[in-house]
MARKEFI-399813 format. One record per atom (N, C-alpha, C): residue in one letter; z, x negated, y. Coordinates in steps of 0.001 Angstrom, whole numbers, plus 500000, padded with zeros to 6 digits. Atoms other than C-alpha are relative to their C-alpha. Layout:
aZXY;...
//
This chain:
m499107499807501423;m523449683056593264;m499829501237499181;s500177499050501092;s522924684940590177;s501314501286500207;k498686498932499927;k525252688335590244;k500145500588498461;r499687499364501542;r525228688595586255;r501495499738499593;h498362500019500517;h528879687747586094;h500849500223501446;p499210499621498646;p530601689713588950;p501488499563499830;i498571500142499800;i534133688886590478;i500293500957500879;i499466498881498838;i536406691320592041;i501429499110500008;a498645500792499345;a539452689679593926;a500826500934500985;v498953499481499318;v542534691551595111;v500897498870500851;t499381501484499130;t544120689223597795;t501151500503500930;g498611499633499362;g547621689795599361;g501123499332500001;s499053500626500302;s550840688381600032;s500846500442498913;s499289499867501200;s553718688098597421;s500880501334500423;g499668498894499529;g555270691809597547;g498957500786500636;a500557498888499067;a552593693462599290;a499575501038499215;g500588498914500574;g551511695626596531;g498740499780499291;t500898499765500817;t548861694011594773;t500087500214498607;s499711499398501462;s550393694555591254;s499593501099500003;t500648498602500422;t549825698112591771;t498995500149500159;t501351500019499818;t546510697652592872;t499288499615498607;g500221500441501130;g546200695671589759;g499890501188498800;r499799499015501077;r547507698420587631;r498804501049499833;i500649499188499656;i545190700623589203;i498358499725499325;f501479500342500329;f541886698742588400;f500072499488498318;r499993499889501312;r543294698018584796;r499489501295499306;r500511498774500467;r543075701804584295;r498486500220500061;m501360499654499747;m539848701782585871;m498825499300498897;f500921500786501059;f538202699121583499;f500081500668498609;d499899499290501541;d539655700896580561;d499199501224499977;s500592498385500114;s538094704279581343;s498502499645500200;e501651500560500080;e534566702474581836;e499611499337499079;g500399501009501290;g534843700560578764;g499542498723500411;l500204501396499664;l534758697090580683;l500958499064499540;s499322500971500106;s536182693918579418;s500372499029501137;a500073501094498864;a537565692139582340;a500852498864499287;a499203501097499939;a539020688595582436;a500973499689500908;m498965500283499173;m542208688953584001;m500592498674500348;v499377501619499648;v543465685885586045;v500992500393501286;g498930499963498763;g546762685904588119;g499852498462500739;g499957501155499199;g546706683875591211;g501256499039499856;d499084501272500330;d550087682252590347;d500022499076498980;s500201501057501009;s548849680453587454;s499349498852500713;f500789501180499081;f547092678434590268;f500910499128500942;h499365500599499170;h550311677304591712;h500152498693499457;r500062501384500428;r550832673640591771;r501164499761499301;y498769500495500474;y554541673317590891;y500813501501499404;t499496499125500815;t556719675248588355;t501237500429501043;r499092499359499503;r559683677175589590;r501287498944500285;e498905501264499720;e562160673889588954;e499534499125501004;q500250500674499214;q560019671942590679;q499905500441501600;m500022499240498797;m559545674205593877;m501611499720500621;a498513500003499856;a563493674269593819;a500368498621500600;r499461501490499394;r563958670500594221;r499106499686500874;l500646500397498765;l561201670004596765;l500611500906501214;a499418499229498947;a562798672920598938;a501167499241500290;a498778501031500048;a566207670932598225;a500166499126500706;k500593501400499127;k564406667905600034;k499730500444501135;g500313499471498587;g563361670160603103;g498668499678499761;q501583499976500131;q559664669495601839;q499306501068500018;f500685498791500328;f558723672877600901;f501046501337500222;g499180498803499916;g560221676160602038;g500180500764498434;a499435499761501509;a561917677673598926;a498811501238499555;r501115499537500799;r559073678941596660;r498696500429500982;n501182499934499300;n556486678396599276;n498798500154499529;h501370499748500269;h553381679703597870;h498771500231500392;f501261499571499179;f551360680852600491;f499322498945500416;a500882500931499629;a550467677140601355;a498919499749499003;l501387500458500907;l547001676110600145;l500524498456499349;g499597501392500791;g548687672598599552;g500797500335498646;a499301499609501143;a550994674289596936;a499175500596499024;n500791499511501118;n548435675616595018;n498869499155499472;h501055500682500353;h545401674298592913;h498628500693500388;i500779499410499563;i542952675627595143;i498428499685499523;d501383500417500364;d540184673480593934;d499756500384498613;r500260499683501476;r540763674409590280;r499526501820500027;l500574498577499922;l540504678607591448;l498834499691500608;e501361499921499639;e537161677728593439;e499409499682498631;s500932500437500884;s535763675871590368;s500001501300498929;l500213499092500802;l536794678830588232;l498882501104500447;f500759499034499560;f535337681296590569;f498251499773499604;y501429500622500032;y532009679121590597;y499435500151498581;d500377499885501453;d531678678767586768;d499704501259499727;y500087498500500395;y532250682395586338;y499048500499500580;s500990499322499189;s529754683623588800;s498834499373499508;l500931500495500662;l527270681233587133;l499538500273498527;t500011499936501301;t528112681452583571;t500739501039498877;g498800499330500548;g530570683834583045;g501317499633499066;s499012500901500744;s532912681163581772;s501091499211501149;g498868500882499050;g535936678905583266;g501547500199499250;r499008500300500321;r539061677719582947;r501260500649500640;y498856499253499245;y542586679573583686;y501551499254499174;r498704500174500587;r546067679175582632;r501050501519500240;q499074498821499890;q549129681708582802;q501145499330500753;y498524500116499738;y552431681616584839;y500883500809499290;v499018498916501300;v555387682597582484;v501097500610501242;h498603499203499318;h557346685392584421;h501312500400498976;d498393499427501228;d561030686514583018;d499492500887499177;e500120499478500993;e559442689342581841;e498910500046499065;d501497500525501018;d556539687614579739;d500666499582498642;f499161500155501133;f558620688227576544;f499155499014498782;a500954500519501100;a555489687345574466;a499764498482500284;l500149501244499684;l554805684014576175;l501041499091499932;i498812500841500244;i558404682885575930;i500442499963498768;a499517500500501260;a558652683676572395;a498991499043499245;e500932501331500311;e555507681168572097;e500586498665500077;g499809501322499765;g557717678628573293;g500024499477501535;n500207500337498517;n556970678799577149;n501333500516500622;k498837500137499196;k559725678284579458;k499797501061501389;p500313499017498697;p560013681220582611;p499870498861501136;g500464500918498708;g558644679504585735;g499246499037499656;s500740501024500487;s556541677288583882;s498396500494500045;f501774499785500133;f552590677358582921;f499965499662498703;t500504500289501182;t550871677650579903;t498917498751500130;p501036501090500014;p548286674874579078;p498630500805500336;w501301499419499257;w544748675443580764;w499041500286498858;q500763499450500918;q542371677097578581;q498647500610500414;d500915499254499527;d539227678799578411;d499898501442499766;l499819498516500232;l538426682418579077;l499246500534499036;s500827499554501247;s537592684591576442;s498440500169500524;p501488499826499731;p533767684705576202;p499524501488500117;n500814498971499946;n531279687678576680;n500917501309500613;t499402498754499258;t533602689721579351;t499413500616501018;s500776499161499085;s532245692256581575;s499859499356501490;l499527500487498763;l533864690590584945;l501240499264500055;l498694500742499906;l536424688481586135;l500663500624501122;f499027499169499147;f539460690303587893;f501067498952500662;y498851500757499458;y541686688301590277;y501045500557500679;e499200499273498788;e544868689294591856;e501248498905500194;g499065500894499838;g546987687100593722;g499579499493501713;l499805500146498526;l547345685134597186;l498776499221500820;h500728500812499432;h544246683258597550;h498429500323499713;g501217499686500484;g541241685229596551;g498977499993500983;g500762499870498865;g539693685256599967;g500128498822500817;v499922501305499242;v540298681745601071;v498856499622500638;v501002500475499671;v537921680302603478;v500634498863500865;s499466500718499191;s538919676865604891;s498870498745500346;d500846501101499968;d537312673453606061;d499642499383498559;a500282500553501497;a537668672365602287;a499553500993499043;f500521499123501180;f537122675432600273;f499513501119500611;n500818498954499679;n535003678642600229;n500284500829498996;i499983498975501355;i536461681038597629;i499364501258500130;a500664498598499796;a535295684239599251;a498486499846499675;q501513499782500338;q531664683476598704;q499851500219498897;y500150499564501187;y532040683887595095;y500286501416499410;v499381498813500270;v533649687218595304;v499091501156500128;d500543498905499794;d531674690564594789;d500430501170500544;l499008498888499447;l534083692747595799;l501464499606500419;l499012500557499365;l536963691352597876;l501049500947500470;i499279499091499939;i539967693550598329;i501492499629500518;g498622500434499569;g543075693145600689;g500687501190499843;v498750499114500441;v546220694738600067;v501065499581501293;v499534500620498702;v548018694424603512;v501198501023500290;p499000499189499192;p551447696421604530;p500072499516501307;i499362500118498474;i552275696219608360;i501266498988499384;v499452501180500761;v554348693031608126;v501416500394499896;n498598499378500296;n557676694802608953;n500296500602498499;l499938499499501732;l557326696790605575;l499790498937498980;e499978500904501058;e556073693795603707;e501406499147500256;w498658501056500189;w559406691948604526;w500982501057499555;i499393499006500433;i561305695296603838;i499920499504498193;q500244499746501689;q559710695289600166;q500511498562499736;k499422500853500496;k560387691689599937;k501309499932499583;i498441500305499549;i564076691553601060;i500681501016498432;h499246498908500989;h564794694752598610;h499672499522498565;r500585500394501444;r562835693198595363;r500719498862499867;d499640501611500538;d564554689572595591;d501326500324500261;t498683499599500220;t567845691216596234;t500594500850498931;h499579498707500700;h567951694141594032;h499390499520498514;n500637500269501744;n565563692652591010;n500411498530499761;r500048501311500498;r566009688848591376;r501349499042500195;g498438500680499790;g569797688151592501;g499998499291501108;y499742500673499131;y568986686392595674;y500755500652500940;s499218499106498680;s571327687147598888;s498710500084500992;q500860499939499092;q569634688455601787;q499666498940500972;e500034501161498777;e570312685487603994;e498914498933499201;a500811500796500675;a568329683416601188;a498490500508500037;v501639499300499927;v565276685974601253;v499609499586501374;v500129500029498374;v565379685903605171;v499357498520500381;e500666501485499963;e565039682100605065;e499064499601499345;t501047500316500837;t562475682102602567;t498878500608500935;i501324499697499250;i560222684373604911;i499786499312501351;l500345501052499141;l560822681998607885;l499316498957499924;n501019501045500377;n559861679269606022;n498925499913499569;r501335499594500661;r556858680867604759;r498868500309501358;m501117499523498982;m555533681913608183;m498838499592500527;n501030500795499630;n553511679151609348;n498866500082498878;d500968499913501197;d551633679367606121;d499368501400500075;y500234499155499891;y551622682669606094;y498793500740501062;v501022499829498820;v549812682951609562;v498570499193499545;h501096501089500039;h547530680099608820;h499249500101498597;d500372500108501467;d546755680553604903;d499711501210499544;i499874498899500379;i547163684043604269;i499051501327500622;v500527498764499082;v546393686378607153;v498590499804500320;p501351500286499803;p542642684853607786;p499277500592498677;q501013499304501130;q541580686087604376;q499479501638500344;f500204498558499444;f541756689838605725;f498687500355500751;s501370499670499392;s538567689208607817;s499039499714499156;h501046500331500942;h536753688183604738;h499583501298498879;t499958498938500880;t537601691347602775;t498882500887500154;h501028499057499862;h535123694058602011;h500832501162500598;i498630499239499804;i538129696507602079;i501110499564500071;n498587500353499960;n541527696286603310;n500873501445499883;f498987498772500189;f544294698909602140;f501320499398500715;q498835500187499245;q546981698720604718;q500980501484499918;r498857498671499943;r550409700811604209;r500708499919501321;v499263499907498667;v552001702009607356;v501102501241499737;p498826498899500059;p555458703664607227;p500195500781501261;l499958499065498981;l556028706744609228;l501512500336500220;v498714500024499704;v559860705968609300;v500647498967501075;d499592501154499177;d561736703409611639;d499989498746499404;t499572501293500431;t561365700013610564;t500185498456501030;s500298501029498852;s561624698077613695;s500769498975499948;n499151501140500459;n564510695884612298;n499762500049498422;p500060500033501418;p563545695131608785;p501232499528499224;f498596500909500578;f566734692855608111;f500879501187499692;v499281499240500202;v568558695975608309;v500195501325499332;v500322498801500848;v566871698732606389;v500387499924498852;r499342500089501435;r568405699276603010;r499094500546499062;d500679499238500834;d565640701524601525;d498694499516500188;v501800500026500027;v561621700849600852;v499621501342500516;p500561498580499711;p560017703801602909;p499048500325498451;t500738499536500887;t558544706059600074;t498545499970500425;e501479499760499668;e554798706951599547;e499776500948500944;d500142498831499645;d555243710115601085;d500663500061501615;e499436500668498647;e556851708261604088;e499164499432500586;s500948501434499286;s553896706219604718;s498273500842499933;m501706499378499823;m549974706868605664;m499480498475499330;l500783501287499947;l547490704253604331;l498702499906500665;v501044500302499118;v544965702824606321;v499002499233499231;i501060500818500836;i541656701945604723;i498841499425501159;h501140500445498983;h539103699624606880;h498921499468499085;f501025500584500699;f535861698849605508;f498865498966500970;r501141500930499252;r533536695974606480;r498820500542500528;d501173499506499575;d530457697822606372;d499833501393499405;a500054498623500225;a530665701374606982;a498812500889499589;r500839499299500324;r527499702263606243;r499596500281498587;e500046499870501407;e527850702154602648;e501064500919499365;v498887499185500545;v530648704618602558;v499571501642500520;d500018498344499609;d530429708558602313;d501115500538500220;f498777499808499138;f533077709292604734;f500305501906499934;p499890498390500175;p532280713411604622;p500463500095498606;y499310499343501353;y532995713308600902;y501277499523499766;l498782500287499965;l535978711151601178;l500907500930500968;l498898499275499446;l537611713466603625;l500260501448499444;q500168498470500912;q536506716505601482;q501131500168498902;v498998499792501091;v538294715430598407;v501096499201500181;i498649500574499922;i541202713413599755;i500645500866500830;p499131499053498772;p543800715957601252;p500424499205501033;n499619500626498863;n544767715380604729;n499734498564500441;s500742501152499533;s542591712485605170;s499428500159501610;v500983499625498604;v541191711743608714;v499299498465500140;l501123500912499456;l538530709251610250;l500501499573501277;s499523500293498861;s540408707265612575;s499135499334500814;r501125500781499404;r537554705025613433;r498566500084499345;h501567499802500865;h533828704880612374;h500257499165498901;d499702500887501030;d535031702426609936;d501305499965499200;t498454499923500549;t538547703384609129;t500432501362499744;l499439498637500836;l540026706289606960;l501601499830500008;a498605500008500271;a543756707112606900;a500202501268499064;v499887499299501139;v545042708679603872;v501504500478499888;p498611499780500267;p548397710309602819;p500455498445499149;g499680500682500728;g550398707525601073;g500208500063498114;t500016499561501314;t550860709354597985;t498466500387499621;k501324499965500447;k546982709394597666;k499524498831499822;m500343501490500194;m546535705749597269;m499142499724498388;s500492500329501469;s545557705829593480;s498762500556500126;l501405499512499739;l543059708463594362;l498959499339500774;a500764500639498766;a541733706976597411;a499067498732499334;m500638501337500518;m541069703681595507;m499049500219498986;e500876499278501015;e539461705516592495;e498950500285500635;l501682499450499648;l536797707256594425;l499496499029500915;i500793500852499049;i536134704453596874;i499639498833499012;v500365501143500468;v536291701646594529;v499015499883498506;r500892499685501215;r534828703043591161;r498359499919499890;p501454500178499948;p531294703462592160;p499541498599500438;m500086501302500033;m531552700112593356;m499717499065499059;v499813500920501293;v532465698407590084;v498582500725499188;q501330499639500632;q529387700652588598;q499080499413500530;r501146500695499251;r527054699309590970;r499964498297499666;l499870501209500069;l528270695631590194;l499593499523498642;i500437500073501501;i528081696384586308;i498258500096499622;a501353499817500272;a524766697921586697;a499003498893500579;q500373501280499578;q523536694871588588;q499990498895499111;k499627500697501134;k524859692790586008;k498780500058499116;a501029499475501192;a522679694738583384;a498701499571500281;f501461500006499682;f519451694222585439;f499581498504500514;a500226501343499664;a519943690539586315;a499150499237499401;
//
């Protein structure tokens, strides 16, 4: 397959930190002068917020259970990746969040979708951030089209703490409702989300250094300086570990393919690791 049109995907569950990673990539693209087609995974959800609430009330889906492949247009996502990899084009839409004031001003209702449309022409690469960028199943193989696949994976107790804190403090849900959502999603998390992290090129896993043994009573999310970041590489032969150990303070090599760095150094580590990979992808595109 031609590499003239590279695809980068950041995959992870809701509340895992993919949005933070997306901001780091956006800064990187700007500094490199790259025009990226930015696509959010939530735009491929099958149901609007109201539809999901009605289904949940009938017991057909856990509340807002977008982890499940069946609750998403995975076929459209695979078509987008296939089309872009070959032609640099494809169709997408946007999910309207409560804070998307520009889309709301255009008449779009929060929790709904904009119409399907074509990507802007002549972009440098496609950047996907969402739940299913590394799916490989009996029916779909999205990972095969991704040139750089990155997993963002807090350990599960930390992931729950982050979700409970976000949904109770920022979205107005009760803790009981959030915990019920976590439980309803668990089967889909295990079968549809977790396997993707075996297909990633790099995994960034945040590990707290404080007690999170009971995530349902923890009131505060562990801070960056109370965490370590475990970075695993699928192919360690491509990584200059001596250089990374030298330039990232207090970093250590825990295995031959795994680097551990302080949580406060996530942006630095991601910049140092990923920027050369992005530059290589663009160089390959130029010579394809």
